[in-house]
C-alpha positions as CSV (number, residue, x, y, z in Angstrom):
1,X,44.5,-1.0,4.7
2,X,41.8,0.9,2.9
3,X,38.0,1.2,4.5
4,X,34.6,1.8,2.1
5,X,31.1,1.9,2.7
6,X,29.8,0.7,-0.5
7,X,26.0,-0.7,-1.6
8,X,25.3,-4.5,-2.6
9,X,25.4,-3.4,-6.3
10,X,29.1,-1.8,-5.5
11,X,28.8,1.8,-5.3
12,X,30.7,3.5,-3.1
13,X,28.9,5.5,-0.3
14,X,32.0,6.5,1.7
15,X,35.9,6.2,0.9
16,X,37.7,6.2,4.8
17,X,34.1,6.9,6.6
18,X,34.1,8.2,10.1
19,X,32.9,6.2,13.0
20,X,34.1,3.0,12.2
21,X,36.7,1.4,14.6
22,X,38.9,0.0,11.7
23,X,41.0,2.5,10.1
24,X,43.7,3.1,7.3
25,X,47.1,2.1,7.7
26,X,46.1,-0.3,10.9
27,X,46.6,-3.8,11.1
28,X,43.0,-5.5,10.5
29,X,41.8,-6.9,14.0
30,X,38.5,-8.7,13.7
31,X,37.5,-7.0,17.3
32,X,37.6,-3.6,15.5
33,X,35.5,-5.1,12.5
34,X,33.0,-6.4,14.8
35,X,32.9,-3.2,16.8
36,X,32.5,-1.3,13.1
37,X,29.5,-3.2,12.1
38,X,28.0,-2.4,15.4
39,X,28.7,1.4,15.0
40,X,27.2,1.2,11.0
41,X,24.1,-0.3,12.3
42,X,23.7,2.1,15.3
43,X,23.3,4.9,12.8
44,X,20.3,3.6,11.7
45,X,21.0,4.4,8.2
46,X,21.3,0.6,7.3
47,X,19.3,-2.5,7.3
48,X,22.1,-5.5,6.7
49,X,25.5,-4.9,6.9
50,X,28.7,-7.0,6.5
51,X,32.5,-6.8,5.9
52,X,34.4,-8.1,3.1
53,X,38.3,-8.1,3.3
54,X,40.1,-8.1,-0.2
55,X,43.8,-8.0,-0.5
56,X,45.6,-5.0,-2.3
57,X,48.8,-4.2,-3.4
58,X,50.2,-3.1,0.1
59,X,47.5,-4.5,2.4
60,X,44.2,-5.2,2.5
61,X,40.8,-3.3,1.6
62,X,37.9,-3.8,4.0
63,X,34.5,-3.0,2.2
64,X,31.6,-2.7,5.1
65,X,28.8,-4.0,2.4
66,X,25.6,-2.2,3.2
67,X,21.9,-2.3,2.4
68,X,20.6,1.3,3.0
69,X,17.6,1.2,5.2
70,X,14.7,3.2,4.2
71,X,11.8,4.7,5.6
72,X,8.0,5.0,5.2
73,X,7.5,8.5,3.5
74,X,4.2,8.3,2.5
75,X,1.2,6.2,1.5
76,X,-0.7,7.1,-1.5
77,X,-4.3,5.1,-2.4
78,X,-5.3,5.6,-6.3
79,X,-8.6,4.7,-7.6
80,X,-10.7,4.4,-4.4
81,X,-14.4,4.6,-4.3
82,X,-16.1,5.9,-0.9
83,X,-16.8,4.4,0.9
84,X,-14.4,3.4,2.9
85,X,-12.7,7.0,3.1
86,X,-9.2,7.3,2.1
87,X,-8.4,8.5,5.5
88,X,-10.0,4.8,6.7
89,X,-8.6,3.2,3.9
90,X,-4.8,4.6,5.1
91,X,-5.3,3.8,8.5
92,X,-6.5,0.2,8.1
93,X,-2.9,-0.3,6.2
94,X,-1.4,0.8,9.7
95,X,2.0,1.7,8.0
96,X,3.5,4.4,10.1
97,X,5.5,7.1,8.6
98,X,8.7,7.1,9.5
99,X,9.0,3.7,10.6
100,X,11.6,1.5,8.8
101,X,10.7,-0.1,5.8
102,X,9.6,-3.7,5.9
103,X,8.2,-5.5,2.9
104,X,6.0,-7.6,5.2
105,X,4.6,-4.7,6.9
106,X,3.3,-3.7,3.4
107,X,1.9,-7.1,2.7
108,X,0.0,-7.3,6.6
109,X,-1.3,-3.8,5.5
110,X,-2.7,-4.8,2.5
111,X,-4.3,-7.7,4.2
112,X,-5.9,-5.4,6.5
113,X,-7.2,-3.3,3.9
114,X,-8.8,-5.9,2.1
115,X,-10.8,-7.0,5.5
116,X,-11.8,-3.4,5.6
117,X,-12.7,-3.7,1.9
118,X,-14.9,-7.0,2.8
119,X,-16.5,-5.2,5.6
120,X,-17.7,-2.2,3.3
121,X,-19.2,-4.9,1.0
122,X,-16.7,-4.8,-1.4
123,X,-15.6,-8.6,-1.7
124,X,-14.0,-9.2,-4.9
125,X,-12.2,-5.8,-4.2
126,X,-8.5,-6.0,-6.2
127,X,-5.7,-3.9,-4.7
128,X,-2.0,-4.0,-5.2
129,X,0.9,-2.3,-3.9
130,X,4.0,-0.9,-5.4
131,X,7.0,0.6,-3.6
132,X,9.0,3.8,-4.8
133,X,12.2,4.1,-3.2
134,X,14.3,7.3,-2.6
135,X,17.5,5.9,-1.3
136,X,19.1,9.5,-1.9
137,X,16.6,10.6,1.3
138,X,16.3,7.0,2.7
139,X,12.6,7.0,1.9
140,X,10.1,4.8,0.4
141,X,6.3,5.6,-1.0
142,X,4.1,3.0,-1.0
143,X,1.2,3.3,-4.0
144,X,-1.8,1.5,-3.1
145,X,-4.0,0.8,-6.4
146,X,-7.7,0.1,-5.9
147,X,-9.2,-1.3,-9.6
148,X,-11.7,-3.0,-11.1
149,X,-15.6,-2.5,-11.0
150,X,-17.0,-4.5,-7.3
151,X,-20.4,-5.9,-7.0
152,X,-21.3,-4.6,-3.1
153,X,-25.0,-5.7,-2.8
154,X,-27.5,-8.0,-4.0
155,X,-30.9,-7.0,-2.8
156,X,-33.9,-9.3,-4.7
157,X,-33.9,-8.1,-8.3
158,X,-31.4,-5.0,-7.8
159,X,-28.0,-5.1,-7.5
160,X,-25.7,-2.1,-6.8
161,X,-22.3,-1.9,-8.4
162,X,-19.5,0.1,-7.9
163,X,-16.4,1.2,-9.4
164,X,-13.4,3.8,-9.7
165,X,-14.8,5.7,-12.7
166,X,-18.4,5.3,-11.8
167,X,-19.5,5.9,-8.4
168,X,-22.1,3.7,-7.3
169,X,-25.0,3.0,-9.7
170,X,-28.4,0.8,-9.3
171,X,-29.7,-1.6,-11.9
172,X,-32.1,-4.3,-12.1
173,X,-30.9,-8.0,-13.1
174,X,-32.2,-10.2,-16.1
175,X,-35.5,-12.0,-14.8
176,X,-34.8,-15.2,-16.7
C-alpha cells in the first residue's frame, strides 16, 4: 500500500507521511484510516481531510486529500480617511491574527466595519475585502479597500463631503 497527502487540486504534499496509522506495505484497515484522519486534523495544518483509496498494481494507494488550514496573518486597509482611525477600523473588523481563517469571519467583520463607518456619519461608504493566501506559510492576508466620496453631514445649505484623495471639504448647496 502507498500513502500520500495531496491537496484538492492534486498537488502532492507528502509521500509516505509520518504520524498516520496506515502504513506502506500493510493491509488497509478502516479504523487505521479513521485514526489517520483524526491525527492529520490534530496537526492543525488542515481544515478538511478525507481519504480516497485507488487500486494500483500490487495493492492500493491511499490519498489523504486535504484543504490546508490558513491563519489570519495581517489586515490591511487602503484608502481610509479618518475618522475613523485605521486602528479603530481594524479593531471593528475583529479578525484575530493567528486564528484560523474563515470566510464567514471576514464577512462578519466587514459588516461591523460598515456599522462603524455609519456611526462616523459615512452612510454610503463602500468597502470591500480581498484575501491573499500564502499557502507555503499557512497564512491569509485580508486587504480591505475603502473607496468613493461619501457625504458625511448635511446642515442646512452647507454639506460636508469626504473622500480618500480629498480629506474633508465644506461646500454650499445650490439654493434652487
